[in-house]
C-alpha positions in Angstrom: 0.0 0.0 0.0 2.8 2.4 0.9 4.6 1.6 -2.3 1.7 2.7 -4.4 1.3 5.9 -2.4 5.0 6.8 -2.7 5.2 6.3 -6.5 4.0 9.9 -7.3 6.7 11.2 -4.9 9.7 9.0 -5.6 9.4 8.9 -9.4 9.7 12.7 -10.0 12.5 12.9 -7.4 14.5 10.3 -9.1 14.0 12.0 -12.5 15.4 15.3 -11.0 18.2 13.6 -9.1 21.1 14.6 -11.5 20.1 18.2 -11.4 19.8 18.3 -7.6 22.9 16.4 -6.5 25.6 18.4 -8.1 29.1 17.0 -9.0 29.7 13.3 -8.5 32.7 14.2 -6.2 30.5 16.0 -3.7 31.9 15.8 -0.2 30.9 12.8 1.9 28.6 13.3 4.9 30.3 11.8 8.0 26.9 12.1 9.8 24.8 10.2 7.2 25.5 6.6 6.2 25.1 5.1 2.8 22.8 2.3 4.1 21.7 1.8 7.7 19.2 -0.6 9.3 18.1 -0.3 12.9 16.1 -3.0 14.7 15.2 -2.7 18.3 12.7 -2.1 21.1 10.5 0.9 21.7 9.6 1.1 25.5 6.5 3.3 25.4 3.5 4.4 27.5 0.2 5.4 25.9 -2.2 8.1 27.1 -5.7 8.2 25.7 -8.3 11.1 25.7 -11.6 10.5 24.0 -15.1 11.9 23.6 -18.0 9.8 22.3 -21.7 9.0 22.7 -22.7 7.3 25.9 -25.6 4.9 26.3 -27.9 7.7 27.5 -27.2 9.7 24.3 -25.0 12.3 26.1 -21.4 13.1 25.4 -18.8 12.0 27.9 -15.0 12.4 28.1 -12.5 9.8 29.2 -8.8 10.1 29.8 -6.7 7.1 30.8 -3.1 6.0 30.8 -2.2 2.5 29.8 0.7 0.4 31.2 4.1 0.6 29.7 4.9 -1.9 27.0 7.8 -2.9 24.8 7.2 -3.2 21.1 9.5 -3.9 18.1 10.6 -1.1 15.8 12.3 -1.2 12.4 14.0 1.7 10.6 15.8 1.7 7.3 17.7 4.6 5.6 19.3 4.7 2.2 21.4 7.6 0.8 21.2 8.1 -2.9 23.1 10.4 -5.3 25.2 11.8 -2.4 22.6 14.3 -1.1 19.3 12.4 -1.3 17.9 9.3 0.2 14.9 7.1 1.3 13.7 6.6 4.8 11.4 4.0 6.3 10.0 3.5 9.8 7.4 1.1 11.1 6.0 0.0 14.5 2.8 -1.5 15.8 1.2 -1.4 19.2 -1.6 -3.4 20.8 -2.7 -3.5 24.4 -5.8 -4.2 26.6 -6.0 -2.9 30.1 -8.6 -3.0 32.9 -9.0 0.1 35.0 -10.9 1.0 38.2 -11.3 4.3 39.9 -13.4 6.2 42.4 -16.3 6.6 40.0 -15.4 4.5 37.0 -14.5 1.0 35.9 -14.1 -0.6 32.5 -11.6 -1.7 29.8 -9.3 0.2 27.5 -8.2 -1.6 24.3 -5.8 0.3 22.1 -4.3 -0.7 18.8 -2.0 1.5 16.8 -0.1 0.8 13.5 2.1 3.4 12.0 4.5 3.3 9.0 6.1 6.0 6.9 8.2 6.1 3.8 9.8 9.4 2.7 12.3 10.8 0.2 14.9 13.1 1.8 17.2 15.8 0.7 20.4 16.4 2.7 22.2 19.7 3.1 25.6 20.6 4.7 28.9 18.9 4.6 31.4 17.0 6.7 30.2 16.4 10.3 26.9 18.4 10.0 23.9 17.4 7.9 20.4 18.9 7.8 17.6 17.1 6.0 14.1 17.7 4.7 11.8 15.0 3.5 8.3 14.3 2.0 6.4 11.2 1.4 3.4 9.2 2.7 2.4 7.7 6.1 0.1 4.9 6.9 -1.7 4.9 10.2 -4.5 2.9 11.9 -5.8 3.5 15.4 -8.6 1.2 16.4 -9.0 2.2 20.0 -12.0 1.2 22.1 -12.9 2.5 25.5 -15.7 0.8 27.4 -16.3 2.5 30.8 -19.1 2.8 33.3 -19.3 6.0 35.3 -21.2 5.4 38.5 -23.4 8.0 40.0 -24.3 8.4 43.7 -27.7 6.9 43.2 -26.1 3.7 41.8 -27.0 4.4 38.1 -24.3 4.4 35.5 -23.6 5.4 31.9 -21.2 3.6 29.6 -18.9 5.2 27.0 -17.8 3.5 23.8 -15.3 5.3 21.6 -13.6 3.8 18.5 -10.9 5.1 16.3 -10.1 5.1 12.6 -9.5 2.4 10.0 -6.3 2.4 8.1 -5.5 5.7 6.2 -2.8 7.2 4.1 -1.7 10.8 4.6 1.0 13.1 3.1 4.0 13.3 5.3 6.7 15.9 5.9 9.9 15.8 8.1 13.0 17.6 9.1 16.2 16.2 10.6 19.6 17.2 12.0 22.7 15.0 12.3 26.0 15.9 14.0 29.0 13.6 14.1 31.7 13.9 16.8 33.8 11.5 14.7 33.3 8.4 12.6 31.9 6.4 15.6 29.7 8.8 17.6 26.7 11.0 16.6 23.8 13.0 17.8 20.5 13.3 15.9 17.1 15.0 16.1 14.0 14.5 14.0 10.5 16.0 13.7 7.7 15.1 11.4 4.0 15.5 10.8 1.1 14.2 8.7 -2.3 15.7 8.1 -5.5 14.5 6.6 -8.8 16.4 6.3 -11.6 14.6 4.4 -15.0 13.0 4.7 -15.9 14.8 7.9 -12.6 13.7 9.6 -9.6 15.7 10.6 -6.6 13.7 11.6 -3.1 14.8 12.5 0.1 13.0 13.5 3.2 14.6 15.1 6.4 12.7 15.8 9.6 13.8 17.4 12.8 12.1 18.5 16.2 13.0 19.9 19.0 10.6 20.5 22.6 9.4 20.0 24.5 6.7 18.1 27.7 4.9 18.9 29.6 2.4 16.8 32.1 0.2 18.7 32.6 -1.7 15.5 33.0 -0.2 12.1 29.6 -1.6 10.8 27.8 -2.4 14.0 26.5 0.1 16.6 23.8 1.0 19.0 21.3 3.8 18.9 19.2 5.2 21.8 16.5 7.9 21.6 13.6 9.5 23.4 10.4 9.5 21.2 7.1 11.3 21.3 4.1 10.8 19.1 0.7 12.5 19.1 -2.3 11.1 17.1 -5.4 13.2 16.9 -8.5 12.1 15.1 -11.6 14.2 15.1 -15.1 13.7 13.6 -17.4 16.6 12.7 -20.6 15.0 14.0 -23.3 15.8 16.6 -21.3 14.5 19.5 -18.0 16.0 18.4 -16.3 12.6 18.6 -12.5 12.8 19.0 -9.7 10.5 19.8 -6.2 11.6 21.0 -3.6 8.9 21.6 -0.2 9.9 22.8 2.7 7.6 23.2 6.2 8.5 24.5 9.2 6.6 25.7 12.7 5.5 25.0 14.0 3.2 22.2 17.2 1.3 21.8 18.3 -0.6 18.8 21.2 -2.4 17.1 22.2 -0.5 14.0 24.0 -1.9 11.0 25.7 0.5 8.5 27.3 0.0 5.2 
C-alpha cells in the first residue's frame, strides 16, 4: 500500500536527481550513512483522551493512561546520489488494560499501527547534515474504551469510543545529524502528517532526539527518546474525537554499510 502511495513522490524525485545532486565528487557526509538498518525495542506508555456518545445519548469524556509496554521497531535509511535518500519507519502497538477508579471502571483496548516512507534531501557537509523529506504515512488507530461511570444513586452510563480504520496521509519531516567523529553522533527528527476529508480531521506529530555509537565499524547501538501524538476528530453531533499519545525510549542495534 505504501509503495503505491509513494510512487508519485519518488518517481519525480529520481528524475530530477542529476540536477539536484551536483558533481559526483560531492563531499561525503560523515553524519549520514550510505545504508543503515536499525532493529530494536520501543519502550512506550500510551495516554488516551476520547469523547463519544454514551448509552444515554450524552457526550462523555474519558482520559486514561495504559501500562508501559515494549514493542519492536524497524527503521531503514538509504542515501542516494550523495545528497538524497529514502527513509522508512514502522512500529505496531496493541494493548488491553482493565482500569478501576473512584467513580469508573471498564476496559481500555488500544491498537496502533504506524508506518512511513519518505524521500529526503540532505544539506551541509562533513560532520553536520540537515535534511528535509516528504512522502506518505500509513496509520491505523482502532482504540475502544468501554467505561461505566457510577453516580451516587447507583446508576451508570457507559462510553464506547472507536478510532479510525487504516488511512494514508501526506508526510513531511526535518532532521539534523552531528558527528563527533566516525563512531559517535547526535540526531534529532521531527515530522507531521495531516488528513482532512470525509468529515474527519486527523493529524500526527512525531519527534525524536538521540545518539549513536559504533564500537565496531559496521555495528553500533542507537538510543533515543520518542514522542508521538495522534489526533482524530469527527465533525458529528457529538463531536467525537480520539487523542492517543505515546512516549518513551527506544534502543536498537544498527548496521551501516
